DRENDO-1510 file (C-alpha; in Angstrom, 1 decimal, always signed):
<recs>
REC; n; res; u; v; w
REC; 1; UNK; +0.0; +0.0; +0.0 .
REC; 2; UNK; +3.1; +2.3; -0.1 .
REC; 3; UNK; +4.5; +3.3; -3.5 .
REC; 4; UNK; +7.5; +4.9; -5.1 .
REC; 5; UNK; +8.1; +8.1; -7.0 .
REC; 6; UNK; +10.3; +8.6; -10.1 .
REC; 7; UNK; +13.2; +10.8; -10.9 .
REC; 8; UNK; +12.2; +12.1; -14.3 .
REC; 9; UNK; +14.9; +14.8; -14.7 .
REC; 10; UNK; +14.9; +17.2; -17.5 .
REC; 11; UNK; +13.8; +14.7; -20.1 .
REC; 12; UNK; +10.1; +15.6; -19.6 .
REC; 13; UNK; +10.8; +19.3; -20.1 .
REC; 14; UNK; +12.7; +18.6; -23.3 .
REC; 15; UNK; +10.0; +16.3; -24.6 .
REC; 16; UNK; +7.3; +18.9; -23.8 .
REC; 17; UNK; +9.2; +21.6; -25.8 .
REC; 18; UNK; +9.6; +19.3; -28.8 .
REC; 19; UNK; +5.9; +18.2; -28.8 .
REC; 20; UNK; +4.5; +21.7; -28.2 .
REC; 21; UNK; +2.1; +22.6; -25.4 .
REC; 22; UNK; -1.1; +21.7; -27.3 .
REC; 23; UNK; +0.1; +18.3; -28.4 .
REC; 24; UNK; +1.5; +17.6; -24.9 .
REC; 25; UNK; -1.9; +18.4; -23.3 .
REC; 26; UNK; -3.8; +16.3; -25.8 .
REC; 27; UNK; -1.5; +13.4; -25.0 .
REC; 28; UNK; -1.5; +13.7; -21.2 .
REC; 29; UNK; -4.7; +15.6; -20.3 .
REC; 30; UNK; -4.6; +18.5; -17.9 .
REC; 31; UNK; -4.6; +18.7; -14.1 .
REC; 32; UNK; -7.7; +21.0; -14.3 .
REC; 33; UNK; -9.6; +18.1; -15.9 .
REC; 34; UNK; -8.3; +15.7; -13.4 .
REC; 35; UNK; -9.2; +18.0; -10.5 .
REC; 36; UNK; -12.8; +18.1; -11.7 .
REC; 37; UNK; -12.8; +14.4; -12.1 .
REC; 38; UNK; -11.5; +13.9; -8.6 .
REC; 39; UNK; -14.0; +16.4; -7.1 .
REC; 40; UNK; -16.9; +14.3; -8.6 .
REC; 41; UNK; -15.4; +11.1; -7.0 .
REC; 42; UNK; -15.4; +12.9; -3.6 .
REC; 43; UNK; -18.8; +14.7; -3.9 .
REC; 44; UNK; -20.9; +14.9; -0.7 .
REC; 45; UNK; -22.6; +11.8; +0.4 .
REC; 46; UNK; -26.3; +11.3; -0.6 .
REC; 47; UNK; -28.7; +8.7; +0.8 .
REC; 48; UNK; -28.4; +6.4; -2.2 .
REC; 49; UNK; -26.8; +3.1; -1.2 .
REC; 50; UNK; -24.6; +3.2; -4.2 .
REC; 51; UNK; -23.2; +6.5; -2.8 .
REC; 52; UNK; -22.3; +4.6; +0.4 .
REC; 53; UNK; -20.3; +2.2; -1.8 .
REC; 54; UNK; -18.6; +5.1; -3.5 .
REC; 55; UNK; -17.4; +6.3; -0.2 .
REC; 56; UNK; -16.2; +2.8; +0.7 .
REC; 57; UNK; -14.1; +2.7; -2.5 .
REC; 58; UNK; -12.1; +5.8; -1.4 .
REC; 59; UNK; -10.2; +3.5; +1.1 .
REC; 60; UNK; -6.5; +2.9; +0.7 .
REC; 61; UNK; -5.3; -0.2; -1.1 .
REC; 62; UNK; -2.1; -1.6; -2.4 .
REC; 63; UNK; -1.0; -0.1; -5.8 .
REC; 64; UNK; -4.5; +1.3; -5.9 .
REC; 65; UNK; -5.7; -1.9; -7.6 .
REC; 66; UNK; -9.0; -1.6; -5.7 .
REC; 67; UNK; -9.3; -5.4; -5.2 .
REC; 68; UNK; -12.9; -5.6; -4.0 .
REC; 69; UNK; -16.3; -6.4; -5.2 .
REC; 70; UNK; -19.5; -5.1; -3.5 .
REC; 71; UNK; -22.9; -6.7; -3.4 .
REC; 72; UNK; -26.2; -5.5; -1.9 .
REC; 73; UNK; -28.9; -8.0; -0.8 .
REC; 74; UNK; -31.7; -6.6; +1.2 .
REC; 75; UNK; -30.2; -5.1; +4.4 .
REC; 76; UNK; -26.7; -6.5; +3.9 .
REC; 77; UNK; -23.8; -5.0; +1.9 .
REC; 78; UNK; -21.1; -7.5; +1.2 .
REC; 79; UNK; -17.4; -6.9; +0.3 .
REC; 80; UNK; -15.5; -9.8; -1.4 .
REC; 81; UNK; -12.0; -10.0; -2.6 .
REC; 82; UNK; -11.4; -9.5; -6.3 .
REC; 83; UNK; -8.5; -11.8; -6.9 .
REC; 84; UNK; -8.2; -10.7; -10.5 .
REC; 85; UNK; -6.5; -7.6; -9.0 .
REC; 86; UNK; -3.9; -9.3; -7.0 .
REC; 87; UNK; -0.3; -8.0; -6.9 .
REC; 88; UNK; +1.6; -11.2; -6.4 .
REC; 89; UNK; +5.1; -9.7; -6.6 .
REC; 90; UNK; +4.7; -7.3; -3.7 .
REC; 91; UNK; +1.9; -9.2; -1.9 .
REC; 92; UNK; +2.3; -12.9; -2.6 .
REC; 93; UNK; +0.0; -14.1; +0.3 .
REC; 94; UNK; -2.7; -11.4; -0.4 .
REC; 95; UNK; -2.1; -9.8; +2.9 .
REC; 96; UNK; -2.4; -6.2; +1.6 .
REC; 97; UNK; -5.5; -7.3; -0.4 .
REC; 98; UNK; -7.4; -8.3; +2.7 .
REC; 99; UNK; -6.2; -5.3; +4.6 .
REC; 100; UNK; -7.7; -3.2; +1.8 .
REC; 101; UNK; -11.1; -4.9; +2.4 .
REC; 102; UNK; -10.9; -3.9; +6.1 .
REC; 103; UNK; -10.1; -0.3; +5.1 .
REC; 104; UNK; -13.1; -0.3; +2.8 .
REC; 105; UNK; -15.3; -1.8; +5.5 .
REC; 106; UNK; -14.5; +1.1; +7.8 .
REC; 107; UNK; -15.4; +3.6; +5.2 .
REC; 108; UNK; -18.6; +1.7; +4.5 .
REC; 109; UNK; -19.7; +1.6; +8.1 .
REC; 110; UNK; -19.1; +5.3; +8.6 .
REC; 111; UNK; -20.9; +6.3; +5.4 .
REC; 112; UNK; -23.7; +3.9; +5.8 .
REC; 113; UNK; -24.5; +5.1; +9.3 .
REC; 114; UNK; -24.4; +8.7; +8.1 .
REC; 115; UNK; -26.9; +7.9; +5.3 .
REC; 116; UNK; -29.4; +6.4; +7.8 .
REC; 117; UNK; -28.1; +2.8; +7.7 .
REC; 118; UNK; -26.4; +2.0; +11.1 .
REC; 119; UNK; -25.2; -1.5; +11.4 .
REC; 120; UNK; -22.3; -3.9; +12.3 .
REC; 121; UNK; -19.4; -5.3; +10.3 .
REC; 122; UNK; -19.0; -9.0; +10.4 .
REC; 123; UNK; -16.1; -11.0; +9.0 .
REC; 124; UNK; -16.8; -14.4; +7.6 .
REC; 125; UNK; -13.4; -15.9; +6.6 .
REC; 126; UNK; -12.4; -13.8; +3.5 .
REC; 127; UNK; -15.7; -11.9; +3.2 .
REC; 128; UNK; -17.0; -8.8; +5.0 .
REC; 129; UNK; -20.7; -8.3; +5.6 .
REC; 130; UNK; -22.3; -5.1; +6.8 .
REC; 131; UNK; -25.8; -5.7; +8.1 .
REC; 132; UNK; -27.8; -2.6; +8.7 .
REC; 133; UNK; -31.2; -1.2; +9.9 .
REC; 134; UNK; -33.0; +2.0; +9.0 .
REC; 135; UNK; -32.6; +5.0; +11.3 .
REC; 136; UNK; -32.4; +8.8; +11.1 .
REC; 137; UNK; -29.3; +10.3; +9.5 .
REC; 138; UNK; -26.4; +10.4; +11.9 .
REC; 139; UNK; -23.4; +12.7; +11.8 .
REC; 140; UNK; -20.0; +11.2; +12.2 .
REC; 141; UNK; -16.9; +13.4; +12.6 .
REC; 142; UNK; -15.0; +10.9; +10.5 .
REC; 143; UNK; -17.3; +11.2; +7.5 .
REC; 144; UNK; -15.7; +14.3; +6.0 .
REC; 145; UNK; -12.3; +12.7; +6.5 .
REC; 146; UNK; -13.1; +9.9; +4.0 .
REC; 147; UNK; -13.0; +12.3; +1.0 .
REC; 148; UNK; -9.9; +14.1; +2.3 .
REC; 149; UNK; -7.7; +11.2; +3.4 .
REC; 150; UNK; -4.8; +10.4; +1.1 .
REC; 151; UNK; -1.4; +8.8; +1.2 .
REC; 152; UNK; +0.7; +11.9; +1.1 .
REC; 153; UNK; +4.1; +10.9; -0.3 .
REC; 154; UNK; +5.9; +14.1; +0.4 .
REC; 155; UNK; +8.2; +15.7; +2.9 .
REC; 156; UNK; +6.5; +16.8; +6.2 .
REC; 157; UNK; +7.5; +19.7; +8.3 .
REC; 158; UNK; +8.8; +17.8; +11.3 .
REC; 159; UNK; +6.5; +19.3; +13.9 .
REC; 160; UNK; +5.6; +17.0; +16.8 .
REC; 161; UNK; +2.0; +15.8; +17.3 .
REC; 162; UNK; +0.4; +16.9; +20.6 .
REC; 163; UNK; +0.1; +14.1; +23.2 .
REC; 164; UNK; -3.7; +14.5; +23.2 .
REC; 165; UNK; -3.8; +13.9; +19.5 .
REC; 166; UNK; -1.6; +10.8; +19.8 .
REC; 167; UNK; -4.1; +9.5; +22.4 .
REC; 168; UNK; -7.0; +10.2; +20.0 .
REC; 169; UNK; -5.2; +8.3; +17.3 .
REC; 170; UNK; -4.7; +5.3; +19.6 .
REC; 171; UNK; -8.3; +5.4; +20.7 .
REC; 172; UNK; -9.6; +5.6; +17.1 .
REC; 173; UNK; -7.6; +2.6; +16.1 .
REC; 174; UNK; -8.6; +0.4; +19.0 .
REC; 175; UNK; -9.7; -3.0; +17.6 .
REC; 176; UNK; -9.8; -6.4; +19.4 .
REC; 177; UNK; -7.1; -8.6; +18.0 .
REC; 178; UNK; -5.0; -5.7; +16.7 .
REC; 179; UNK; -2.2; -3.8; +18.4 .
REC; 180; UNK; -0.8; -0.4; +17.5 .
REC; 181; UNK; +2.7; +0.8; +18.3 .
REC; 182; UNK; +3.3; +4.6; +17.8 .
REC; 183; UNK; +7.0; +5.5; +17.5 .
REC; 184; UNK; +8.2; +9.0; +18.1 .
REC; 185; UNK; +11.6; +8.4; +19.6 .
REC; 186; UNK; +14.2; +9.7; +17.0 .
REC; 187; UNK; +16.5; +6.7; +17.5 .
REC; 188; UNK; +13.7; +4.2; +16.9 .
REC; 189; UNK; +12.4; +6.3; +13.9 .
REC; 190; UNK; +15.9; +6.1; +12.5 .
REC; 191; UNK; +15.9; +2.3; +13.0 .
REC; 192; UNK; +12.6; +2.0; +11.0 .
REC; 193; UNK; +14.1; +4.2; +8.4 .
REC; 194; UNK; +17.0; +1.9; +8.0 .
REC; 195; UNK; +14.6; -1.1; +7.6 .
REC; 196; UNK; +12.6; +0.8; +4.9 .
REC; 197; UNK; +15.8; +1.5; +3.0 .
REC; 198; UNK; +17.0; -2.1; +3.3 .
REC; 199; UNK; +13.6; -3.3; +2.0 .
REC; 200; UNK; +13.6; -0.8; -0.8 .
REC; 201; UNK; +17.0; -2.1; -1.9 .
REC; 202; UNK; +15.7; -5.7; -2.0 .
REC; 203; UNK; +12.5; -4.8; -3.9 .
REC; 204; UNK; +14.3; -2.6; -6.5 .
REC; 205; UNK; +16.6; -5.5; -7.4 .
REC; 206; UNK; +13.6; -7.7; -8.0 .
REC; 207; UNK; +12.7; -7.7; -11.7 .
REC; 208; UNK; +9.1; -9.1; -11.0 .
REC; 209; UNK; +8.5; -6.4; -8.4 .
REC; 210; UNK; +9.6; -3.6; -10.8 .
REC; 211; UNK; +7.5; -5.0; -13.7 .
REC; 212; UNK; +4.4; -5.1; -11.5 .
REC; 213; UNK; +5.0; -1.6; -10.1 .
REC; 214; UNK; +5.5; -0.1; -13.5 .
REC; 215; UNK; +2.3; -1.8; -14.8 .
REC; 216; UNK; +0.2; +0.0; -12.2 .
REC; 217; UNK; +1.7; +3.5; -12.7 .
REC; 218; UNK; -0.5; +6.0; -14.5 .
REC; 219; UNK; +1.9; +8.6; -15.8 .
REC; 220; UNK; -0.6; +11.4; -16.7 .
REC; 221; UNK; -4.1; +12.6; -15.9 .
REC; 222; UNK; -5.6; +11.2; -19.1 .
REC; 223; UNK; -4.4; +7.7; -18.2 .
REC; 224; UNK; -5.4; +8.0; -14.6 .
REC; 225; UNK; -9.0; +9.1; -15.5 .
REC; 226; UNK; -9.3; +6.5; -18.3 .
REC; 227; UNK; -8.2; +3.5; -16.1 .
REC; 228; UNK; -9.6; +4.8; -12.8 .
REC; 229; UNK; -7.0; +2.9; -10.8 .
REC; 230; UNK; -3.2; +2.6; -10.3 .
REC; 231; UNK; -0.6; +4.9; -9.0 .
REC; 232; UNK; -1.0; +8.4; -10.4 .
REC; 233; UNK; +2.4; +10.0; -10.8 .
REC; 234; UNK; +1.2; +13.5; -9.9 .
REC; 235; UNK; -0.1; +12.1; -6.5 .
REC; 236; UNK; +3.5; +11.6; -5.6 .
REC; 237; UNK; +4.6; +15.0; -6.8 .
REC; 238; UNK; +5.9; +13.9; -10.2 .
REC; 239; UNK; +5.3; +15.7; -13.5 .
REC; 240; UNK; +2.8; +14.3; -16.1 .
REC; 241; UNK; +4.4; +12.5; -19.0 .
REC; 242; UNK; +3.0; +10.7; -22.0 .
REC; 243; UNK; +2.6; +7.0; -21.1 .
REC; 244; UNK; +5.4; +5.8; -23.5 .
REC; 245; UNK; +7.8; +8.5; -22.2 .
REC; 246; UNK; +6.9; +7.8; -18.6 .
REC; 247; UNK; +7.7; +4.1; -19.1 .
REC; 248; UNK; +11.0; +5.0; -20.7 .
REC; 249; UNK; +11.8; +7.3; -17.8 .
REC; 250; UNK; +10.9; +4.7; -15.3 .
REC; 251; UNK; +13.2; +2.1; -16.9 .
REC; 252; UNK; +16.1; +4.5; -17.2 .
REC; 253; UNK; +15.9; +6.9; -14.3 .
REC; 254; UNK; +14.2; +5.1; -11.4 .
REC; 255; UNK; +17.3; +4.8; -9.2 .
REC; 256; UNK; +17.5; +2.9; -5.8 .
REC; 257; UNK; +20.1; +5.3; -4.4 .
REC; 258; UNK; +17.9; +8.4; -5.1 .
REC; 259; UNK; +14.8; +6.5; -3.8 .
REC; 260; UNK; +16.6; +5.6; -0.6 .
REC; 261; UNK; +17.7; +9.2; -0.1 .
REC; 262; UNK; +14.1; +10.3; -0.6 .
REC; 263; UNK; +12.7; +7.8; +1.9 .
REC; 264; UNK; +15.4; +8.8; +4.5 .
REC; 265; UNK; +14.4; +12.5; +4.1 .
REC; 266; UNK; +10.7; +11.9; +4.2 .
REC; 267; UNK; +10.8; +9.6; +7.3 .
REC; 268; UNK; +13.1; +12.0; +9.1 .
REC; 269; UNK; +10.6; +14.8; +8.4 .
REC; 270; UNK; +7.7; +12.9; +9.9 .
REC; 271; UNK; +6.3; +13.3; +13.4 .
REC; 272; UNK; +6.1; +9.6; +14.0 .
REC; 273; UNK; +5.5; +6.1; +12.7 .
REC; 274; UNK; +2.6; +3.7; +13.4 .
REC; 275; UNK; +3.0; +0.0; +13.2 .
REC; 276; UNK; +0.0; -2.3; +13.3 .
REC; 277; UNK; +0.1; -6.0; +14.2 .
REC; 278; UNK; -2.6; -8.7; +14.5 .
REC; 279; UNK; -2.7; -11.6; +16.9 .
REC; 280; UNK; -3.0; -14.0; +14.0 .
REC; 281; UNK; -1.8; -14.1; +10.4 .
REC; 282; UNK; -4.9; -14.9; +8.4 .
REC; 283; UNK; -7.3; -13.1; +6.1 .
REC; 284; UNK; -9.9; -12.4; +8.9 .
REC; 285; UNK; -7.3; -10.7; +11.1 .
REC; 286; UNK; -5.8; -8.8; +8.1 .
REC; 287; UNK; -9.2; -7.4; +7.5 .
REC; 288; UNK; -9.3; -6.3; +11.1 .
REC; 289; UNK; -5.9; -4.6; +10.7 .
REC; 290; UNK; -7.4; -2.7; +7.8 .
REC; 291; UNK; -10.4; -1.6; +9.9 .
REC; 292; UNK; -8.1; -0.3; +12.6 .
REC; 293; UNK; -5.7; +1.3; +10.2 .
REC; 294; UNK; -8.4; +3.2; +8.4 .
REC; 295; UNK; -9.9; +4.4; +11.7 .
REC; 296; UNK; -6.4; +5.7; +12.5 .
REC; 297; UNK; -6.1; +7.3; +9.1 .
REC; 298; UNK; -9.5; +9.0; +9.2 .
REC; 299; UNK; -8.8; +10.4; +12.7 .
REC; 300; UNK; -5.4; +11.6; +11.6 .
REC; 301; UNK; -7.0; +13.4; +8.6 .
REC; 302; UNK; -9.6; +14.9; +11.0 .
REC; 303; UNK; -6.7; +16.2; +13.0 .
REC; 304; UNK; -5.1; +17.8; +9.9 .
REC; 305; UNK; -2.3; +15.2; +9.8 .
REC; 306; UNK; -0.9; +13.6; +6.6 .
REC; 307; UNK; +0.2; +10.0; +6.4 .
REC; 308; UNK; +1.8; +7.6; +4.0 .
REC; 309; UNK; +2.6; +3.9; +3.9 .
REC; 310; UNK; +6.2; +2.7; +4.2 .
REC; 311; UNK; +5.6; -1.0; +4.1 .
REC; 312; UNK; +8.9; -2.3; +2.8 .
REC; 313; UNK; +9.8; -3.9; +6.2 .
REC; 314; UNK; +6.5; -5.8; +6.0 .
REC; 315; UNK; +6.7; -6.8; +2.4 .
REC; 316; UNK; +10.2; -8.1; +2.6 .
REC; 317; UNK; +9.7; -11.1; +4.9 .
REC; 318; UNK; +13.4; -11.3; +6.0 .
REC; 319; UNK; +13.0; -7.9; +7.7 .
REC; 320; UNK; +9.8; -8.6; +9.6 .
REC; 321; UNK; +11.5; -10.2; +12.7 .
REC; 322; UNK; +13.8; -7.1; +13.2 .
REC; 323; UNK; +10.8; -4.8; +13.0 .
REC; 324; UNK; +8.9; -6.9; +15.4 .
REC; 325; UNK; +11.8; -6.8; +17.9 .
REC; 326; UNK; +11.9; -3.0; +17.5 .
REC; 327; UNK; +8.3; -2.6; +18.7 .
REC; 328; UNK; +8.6; -5.3; +21.3 .
REC; 329; UNK; +6.3; -8.0; +19.9 .
REC; 330; UNK; +6.6; -11.6; +18.6 .
REC; 331; UNK; +3.7; -10.9; +16.1 .
REC; 332; UNK; +4.2; -10.5; +12.4 .
REC; 333; UNK; +4.0; -6.7; +11.6 .
REC; 334; UNK; +1.2; -5.9; +9.2 .
REC; 335; UNK; +1.4; -2.2; +8.3 .
REC; 336; UNK; +3.8; +0.7; +8.7 .
REC; 337; UNK; +2.8; +4.3; +8.3 .
REC; 338; UNK; +4.6; +7.6; +8.8 .
REC; 339; UNK; +2.5; +10.6; +9.9 .
REC; 340; UNK; +3.0; +14.3; +10.4 .
REC; 341; UNK; +2.0; +17.7; +9.1 .
REC; 342; UNK; +2.5; +18.2; +5.4 .
REC; 343; UNK; +1.1; +19.4; +2.0 .
REC; 344; UNK; -1.9; +18.2; +0.1 .
REC; 345; UNK; -1.2; +16.5; -3.2 .
REC; 346; UNK; -3.6; +15.4; -6.0 .
REC; 347; UNK; -5.9; +12.5; -5.0 .
REC; 348; UNK; -5.6; +9.0; -6.5 .
REC; 349; UNK; -8.2; +7.9; -9.1 .
REC; 350; UNK; -11.0; +5.5; -8.5 .
REC; 351; UNK; -13.2; +3.3; -10.7 .
REC; 352; UNK; -16.9; +3.9; -11.1 .
REC; 353; UNK; -19.1; +2.2; -8.6 .
REC; 354; UNK; -20.7; +0.2; -11.4 .
REC; 355; UNK; -17.3; -1.4; -12.1 .
REC; 356; UNK; -17.0; -2.8; -8.5 .
REC; 357; UNK; -20.5; -4.2; -8.1 .
REC; 358; UNK; -21.0; -7.9; -8.2 .
REC; 359; UNK; -23.5; -9.1; -10.9 .
</recs>
């Protein structure tokens, strides 16, 4: 659920000059068009049950593959995994996929209750079911955070988070079977930084990982809007490029040393790091981790904090024991996020609700 940015250098500017501004925009689309598209995705919630599902799909998910299918039967909304959208190189056991279902379930529960459908989330193996009743509309302070939450892959400003806000984050993420460690000590933050860099080195030497990552990158607004998924380059602060040129730049200029420097800088600029662990390593508990993580993310957004996933020490299995020792647990670590105060970036794309409904 974390992803990488690209060093595109001066090649994009040179190509833009050679193509001409009009041709460039015709090829890549414009950020103005993308911002209008993004605003429609994040429009205010209506009472339509399909709008509740739209809010659910704004949850975080690995490579922004959106690996879920929704079904509505009577007073039950079901979320099932869409295994056609697996990312086997980075997520061979589908851990991130099931975490994503839990994140979507949290959004679903908040939005459904706000639309007059309070209920409970139940996990049945690999499936999430939300059973609801009818009731008056109910305000939830986390509702507005659903449309504003994003994985902000940028430098933060280094300011510490007040103790009261850290307590609010812990309370929001409380979930039976899931533990949360919040790290603010600079020495421990540096230790996590070193694990992230070590994991990044391993992944960037893995040809299958790099092919999979490249396949999910959307290098320009036109591609992001047309596909409705994937890792939009501008959401990581990168310039828009025609798809072919973006692929060329990725192959030639995506450098492990520069990426490691970027991760070191960004982690050092953060106020803290959150690590989630579950009491068991199975899909049902990974879904619970997703629920807890998304509650944390929504509360962080409500508190005007930014966050981003730095999951390399989770994704590279050899690094998991060291991360577990660092936070004082024998459990497998599930998710790692950095948080702090930082800028807003363009939002990630999403597919239409019709594309995620089960037939």
